[in-house]
C-alpha positions in Angstrom: 10.7 11.3 15.3 8.5 12.5 17.4 4.7 11.8 18.0 1.9 14.3 16.6 -1.3 14.7 18.3 -4.4 14.4 16.1 -5.3 18.0 14.6 -9.0 17.4 15.0 -10.8 16.2 18.1 -12.0 12.8 18.5 -15.8 12.2 18.6 -16.8 10.9 22.0 -19.9 9.4 23.6 -20.8 9.3 27.0 -21.1 5.8 27.4 -18.3 4.4 25.4 -15.8 6.7 25.4 -14.5 7.5 21.8 -16.2 6.3 18.9 -15.2 4.3 16.1 -13.8 5.9 13.2 -16.4 5.1 10.1 -15.1 6.4 6.7 -17.2 8.1 4.1 -18.6 6.2 1.6 -16.5 7.5 -1.2 -13.3 6.3 0.9 -14.4 2.8 0.6 -15.9 2.8 -3.2 -13.1 4.4 -4.6 -10.4 2.2 -3.5 -12.4 -1.1 -4.6 -13.0 0.4 -7.8 -9.2 1.3 -8.4 -8.5 -2.2 -7.6 -10.6 -3.5 -10.1 -9.9 -1.4 -13.0 -6.1 -1.7 -12.3 -6.5 -5.3 -12.5 -8.4 -5.2 -15.5 -5.9 -2.9 -17.1 -2.9 -5.0 -16.0 -4.5 -7.8 -17.5 -4.8 -6.6 -20.6 -1.4 -4.4 -20.6 -0.1 -6.6 -23.6 -2.1 -4.8 -25.8 -0.9 -1.7 -24.7 2.9 -2.9 -25.1 2.1 -3.7 -28.8 1.1 -0.2 -29.3 4.3 1.1 -27.6 6.9 -1.3 -28.7 8.7 -1.8 -32.2 8.0 -5.0 -34.4 10.0 -8.0 -33.3 9.9 -11.3 -31.9 8.5 -10.4 -28.7 5.7 -8.2 -30.3 4.4 -10.9 -32.4 4.4 -13.5 -29.6 2.4 -11.0 -27.4 0.1 -10.3 -30.7 -0.7 -14.0 -30.6 -1.4 -14.6 -27.1 -3.1 -11.5 -26.4 -6.5 -10.0 -28.1 -6.2 -6.6 -29.2 -7.5 -3.6 -27.3 -11.0 -2.9 -27.2 -13.0 0.2 -25.8 -13.6 -1.0 -22.6 -9.7 -1.5 -21.9 -9.1 2.2 -22.8 -12.4 3.0 -20.6 -10.7 1.0 -17.4 -7.3 2.4 -18.2 -8.4 6.0 -18.1 -10.7 5.1 -15.1 -8.0 3.9 -12.8 -6.1 7.1 -13.5 -9.0 9.3 -12.6 -9.6 7.1 -9.5 -6.2 7.4 -8.6 -6.4 11.2 -8.6 -9.7 11.0 -6.9 -8.6 8.7 -4.2 -5.5 10.8 -3.5 -7.6 14.2 -3.1 -10.5 12.7 -1.3 -8.5 10.6 1.4 -9.3 11.5 4.9 -7.2 10.5 8.4 -8.4 8.0 10.9 -8.0 9.7 14.3 -5.4 6.9 15.1 -3.6 7.8 12.3 -0.6 10.0 11.8 -1.4 13.7 11.5 1.0 15.1 9.2 -0.5 15.5 6.0 1.3 16.5 2.7 1.1 15.3 -1.1 3.2 12.2 -0.4 1.0 11.4 2.9 -2.1 11.4 0.9 -0.4 9.2 -1.9 0.7 7.0 0.8 -2.7 6.6 2.8 -4.9 6.0 -0.4 -2.5 3.1 -1.0 -2.9 1.8 2.2 -6.6 1.8 1.6 -6.0 -0.1 -1.5 -4.0 -2.7 0.7 -7.4 -2.5 2.9 -9.5 -3.5 -0.4 -6.8 -6.0 -1.8 -6.8 -7.8 1.4 -10.5 -8.5 1.4 -10.7 -9.3 -2.0 -7.6 -11.9 -1.2 -10.2 -13.3 1.3 -12.8 -13.7 -0.6 -10.8 -15.5 -3.3 -9.4 -18.0 -0.6 -13.1 -18.7 0.8 -14.3 -19.2 -3.0 -11.6 -21.5 -3.5 -12.2 -23.3 -0.2 -15.9 -23.7 -0.6 -15.2 -25.1 -4.3 -12.3 -27.4 -3.6 -14.0 -28.8 -0.4 -17.6 -28.8 -1.0 -17.9 -29.3 -4.5 -14.4 -31.0 -5.3 -14.2 -28.6 -8.2 -11.0 -26.2 -7.0 -9.9 -23.7 -9.6 -6.9 -23.2 -11.6 -6.5 -19.4 -10.7 -7.2 -18.8 -7.0 -3.7 -19.9 -5.8 -2.0 -17.6 -8.2 -4.4 -14.6 -7.7 -3.6 -14.9 -4.1 0.2 -15.0 -4.5 -0.4 -12.1 -6.6 -2.4 -9.9 -4.5 -0.1 -10.6 -1.5 3.0 -9.5 -3.3 1.1 -6.2 -3.9 -0.2 -5.9 -0.3 3.6 -6.7 1.0 5.1 -3.7 -1.1 2.1 -1.5 -0.6 1.9 -2.0 3.2 5.3 -1.1 3.7 5.0 2.5 2.0 2.1 3.1 4.3 3.8 2.0 7.9 6.9 4.5 6.4 4.4 7.0 6.4 2.9 6.0 9.7 6.0 5.9 11.1 5.1 2.3 12.0 8.5 0.7 10.9 10.5 -0.9 13.4 12.8 2.0 15.5 14.9 1.2 18.4 14.8 4.5 20.6 16.8 3.1 23.7 19.8 5.5 22.6 18.0 8.0 20.4 15.6 9.3 23.4 18.8 10.0 25.5 20.0 12.4 22.8 19.6 16.0 22.5 17.2 17.0 20.0 20.1 18.2 17.4 21.6 14.7 17.8 18.1 13.3 16.8 17.9 15.4 13.7 21.2 14.3 12.7 20.5 10.5 13.3 17.4 11.1 11.3 19.2 12.5 8.6 21.6 9.3 8.4 18.6 7.1 8.3 17.0 9.2 5.5 20.1 8.7 3.5 20.5 5.0 4.0 17.0 4.7 2.8 17.6 6.8 -0.3 21.2 5.0 -0.7 19.4 2.1 -0.7 16.4 2.9 -2.8 19.0 4.0 -5.6 21.3 1.1 -5.7 18.1 -1.2 -5.6 16.8 0.5 -8.3 20.3 1.1 -10.4 21.0 -2.9 -9.9 17.4 -4.0 -10.8 16.2 -1.7 -13.3 17.7 -3.4 -16.4 16.2 -6.9 -15.2 12.5 -5.2 -14.3 12.3 -3.6 -17.4 13.0 -6.4 -19.1 10.5 -8.5 -17.6 7.6 -6.1 -18.2 8.3 -5.4 -21.8 8.3 -9.2 -22.9 5.5 -10.0 -20.1 6.7 -12.8 -18.3 4.4 -15.3 -17.0 4.2 -17.1 -13.9 4.8 -20.8 -15.7 1.4 -22.3 -14.1 -1.8 -23.4 -15.7 -3.4 -20.1 -15.1 0.0 -18.2 -16.0 -0.5 -14.9 -14.6 2.2 -12.2 -15.4 3.6 -12.0 -12.0 7.2 -11.3 -12.7 6.3 -9.0 -15.3 4.1 -6.8 -12.7 6.3 -7.4 -9.3 9.4 -6.6 -10.3 8.7 -3.3 -11.5 6.2 -2.6 -8.5 9.3 -3.5 -6.1 11.5 -0.7 -7.7 8.4 1.9 -7.9 7.4 1.3 -4.1 11.2 1.6 -3.0 11.1 4.9 -4.7 7.9 6.1 -3.1 9.1 4.5 0.7 12.6 6.9 -0.1 10.4 10.2 -1.1 8.0 9.4 2.0 11.3 8.8 4.2 12.4 12.4 3.0 9.0 14.2 3.3 9.0 12.6 6.9 12.2 14.3 7.6 11.2 17.6 6.5 8.1 17.5 8.4 9.3 16.3 11.5 12.0 18.4 11.9 10.7 21.0 14.1 9.0 18.6 16.4 9.3 18.4 20.0 11.2 14.9 21.2 8.9 12.5 22.7 10.6 10.2 25.2 8.9 6.4 24.7 8.1 3.7 27.3 6.5 0.4 27.6 2.7 2.7 28.3 3.2 3.8 24.6 2.1 0.2 23.5 -1.1 0.8 25.4 -4.2 1.9 23.5 -5.8 4.2 26.1 -9.2 4.6 24.1 -9.5 1.0 24.2 -8.3 0.7 27.7 -11.1 3.4 28.6 -13.7 1.4 26.9 -13.1 -1.8 28.7 -13.3 0.4 32.0 -16.6 1.6 31.0 -17.8 -1.9 30.3 -16.8 -3.2 33.2 -18.1 -0.5 35.3 -21.5 -0.8 33.4 -21.6 -4.8 34.2 -21.1 -4.0 37.8 
């Protein structure tokens, strides 16, 4: 798929070249609040399962192990949905990001911002654990599992963002030699393969994912977070989003002119120009 140049000019400085992109406050605050409200909602989600499921042994177990829903749980659940809508509507492209823009692109980009917030929180959790373990000799029971939990969501959502940015691994050796019509045929085939893989993954894993989710399967450690109950369904949800993003990419890139890829594509021209200016100023 060909590259697109930014639709908006990059702000520049006479001394330092292109300026670093600085996101607005809402682009930073909304993803962080979304992660917090979603984390609260997921941790208390058995209360919602109790309301949705019919009486039975599993429901009795959930009722014994988890407290009933309170007002704050409903507020957090509604806030997470509202923040998702606000985030998708307000997310903006950085100059270095792919400039095609549609609904699926907005969703993928906002979830990419969420990944950034998760990584920052994951680093804070690890630093907190290291401080308690080695400075105060009082390690936590939850830091390792929370880090694994965050890492699972990071791995899945970053794959969706990579698909939207066309930054997944692609081999152009033969692709660049093909005429544009044959390139389009290859794009269609690759998209069909992605959609087929997503279909069979959902078809084969749906039953297990739903079962783990409905019984709210836990991790089995001292902290015992619901990693299996959340990661399994998340895998299926993200692969569906990846397939939808691949289809959106195919339609959006259909009429683009082909681009010949060379080793120079790996060079960041803006960074190179800043280094040249810095070396020149030192001289």
